[in-house]
C-alpha positions as CSV (number, residue, x, y, z in Angstrom):
1,X,0.0,-0.1,0.2
2,X,2.6,2.7,1.1
3,X,4.3,2.0,-2.7
4,X,1.0,2.8,-4.1
5,X,0.2,5.6,-1.9
6,X,3.5,7.3,-1.4
7,X,2.3,7.9,2.3
8,X,4.9,7.2,5.1
9,X,2.0,6.5,7.4
10,X,0.9,3.2,5.0
11,X,4.3,1.8,5.5
12,X,4.1,-1.5,8.0
13,X,5.9,-0.1,10.8
14,X,5.5,3.6,10.2
15,X,6.5,4.9,13.8
16,X,9.4,2.4,14.3
17,X,10.7,2.5,11.2
18,X,11.3,-1.4,11.1
19,X,9.3,-2.0,8.1
20,X,12.1,-4.1,6.4
21,X,12.7,-6.1,9.8
22,X,9.0,-7.0,10.2
23,X,8.7,-8.1,6.5
24,X,12.1,-10.1,6.7
25,X,11.2,-12.1,10.2
26,X,7.3,-12.5,8.8
27,X,8.5,-14.4,5.9
28,X,11.0,-16.3,8.2
29,X,8.1,-17.1,10.4
30,X,6.4,-18.4,7.3
31,X,9.3,-20.7,6.5
32,X,9.3,-22.0,10.1
33,X,5.7,-23.1,9.7
34,X,6.2,-24.9,6.4
35,X,9.3,-26.5,7.7
36,X,7.9,-27.6,11.0
37,X,10.9,-25.7,12.8
38,X,14.5,-27.4,14.0
39,X,12.6,-29.5,16.6
40,X,10.3,-31.3,14.1
41,X,11.1,-34.6,13.3
42,X,12.2,-35.3,9.9
43,X,8.9,-35.8,7.3
44,X,6.4,-34.6,10.3
45,X,6.2,-31.0,8.6
46,X,3.8,-29.5,6.2
47,X,7.0,-29.3,4.0
48,X,7.3,-33.1,4.4
49,X,3.9,-34.0,3.6
50,X,3.9,-31.6,0.4
51,X,7.4,-33.2,-0.7
52,X,6.0,-36.5,-0.4
53,X,3.0,-35.9,-2.6
54,X,4.1,-33.2,-4.7
55,X,8.1,-32.7,-4.8
56,X,8.1,-30.5,-7.6
57,X,5.5,-28.1,-5.6
58,X,7.6,-28.5,-2.4
59,X,10.4,-27.1,-4.5
60,X,8.5,-24.3,-5.9
61,X,7.5,-23.0,-2.3
62,X,11.3,-23.5,-1.1
63,X,12.3,-21.4,-4.1
64,X,9.5,-18.9,-3.6
65,X,10.6,-18.6,0.0
66,X,14.3,-18.1,-0.7
67,X,13.5,-15.4,-3.3
68,X,11.1,-13.4,-0.7
69,X,13.5,-13.6,2.1
70,X,16.3,-12.2,-0.4
71,X,14.4,-9.5,-1.4
72,X,13.4,-8.7,2.3
73,X,16.9,-8.7,3.4
74,X,17.6,-6.2,0.2
75,X,15.0,-3.8,1.1
76,X,16.5,-0.1,1.8
77,X,16.8,1.0,5.2
78,X,14.9,2.8,6.4
79,X,12.3,1.8,3.8
80,X,10.1,5.1,4.1
81,X,12.9,7.5,3.3
82,X,14.4,5.3,0.2
83,X,11.0,4.0,-1.5
84,X,8.2,6.4,-0.4
85,X,9.6,9.4,-1.9
86,X,12.0,7.9,-4.3
87,X,11.3,8.2,-8.2
88,X,9.4,5.2,-9.5
89,X,12.4,3.9,-11.3
90,X,14.7,4.2,-8.3
91,X,16.5,0.9,-7.1
92,X,14.9,1.0,-3.9
93,X,11.6,1.2,-5.3
94,X,12.5,-1.6,-7.8
95,X,13.7,-4.0,-4.9
96,X,10.5,-3.2,-3.0
97,X,8.2,-3.8,-6.3
98,X,10.4,-7.5,-6.8
99,X,9.6,-8.1,-3.2
100,X,5.6,-7.7,-3.9
101,X,5.9,-9.8,-7.3
102,X,7.8,-12.4,-5.5
103,X,5.2,-12.7,-2.6
104,X,2.5,-13.2,-5.2
105,X,4.5,-16.0,-6.5
106,X,4.9,-17.5,-3.2
107,X,1.3,-17.0,-2.2
108,X,0.5,-19.1,-5.7
109,X,3.0,-21.8,-4.6
110,X,1.4,-22.2,-1.0
111,X,-2.0,-22.5,-2.7
112,X,-0.7,-25.2,-4.8
113,X,1.0,-26.6,-1.5
114,X,-2.4,-26.8,-0.1
115,X,-3.8,-28.3,-3.0
116,X,-1.3,-31.0,-3.0
117,X,-2.6,-32.0,0.4
118,X,-6.2,-31.7,0.1
119,X,-6.6,-28.0,1.8
120,X,-8.0,-25.1,0.1
121,X,-5.7,-22.1,0.6
122,X,-7.3,-18.8,-0.6
123,X,-5.2,-15.7,-0.9
124,X,-7.0,-12.5,-1.5
125,X,-4.7,-10.4,-4.2
126,X,-5.1,-6.5,-3.1
127,X,-1.9,-5.4,-5.0
128,X,-0.5,-6.0,-8.5
129,X,3.1,-5.4,-8.8
130,X,3.9,-3.3,-12.0
């Protein structure tokens, strides 16, 4: 939303200016839920189930997670200063738009993973990357 509006108040963490960290740790949390975390026995995770039933889908989820995490790590800091006021062709904005695009890919991969294990995953799309 902040990319579209150009308003600092639409930033994820507009008061603490930790948006890039919030994104990064949200993504790492998604990875932990998918993999079951370090304490999960091998194969006892959602990732293990998807890998068993649809290895290609599992590989797509893992690739999408890696891309999104790399995008989040590359976000400019502070996010609001670099992206919200920068020209539309700035590197910071391009990095943020790539994150949005790769999040869409991740959402699709997670929906496919759900289908592979018989669960309907609905991901509303409110933003389309340019």
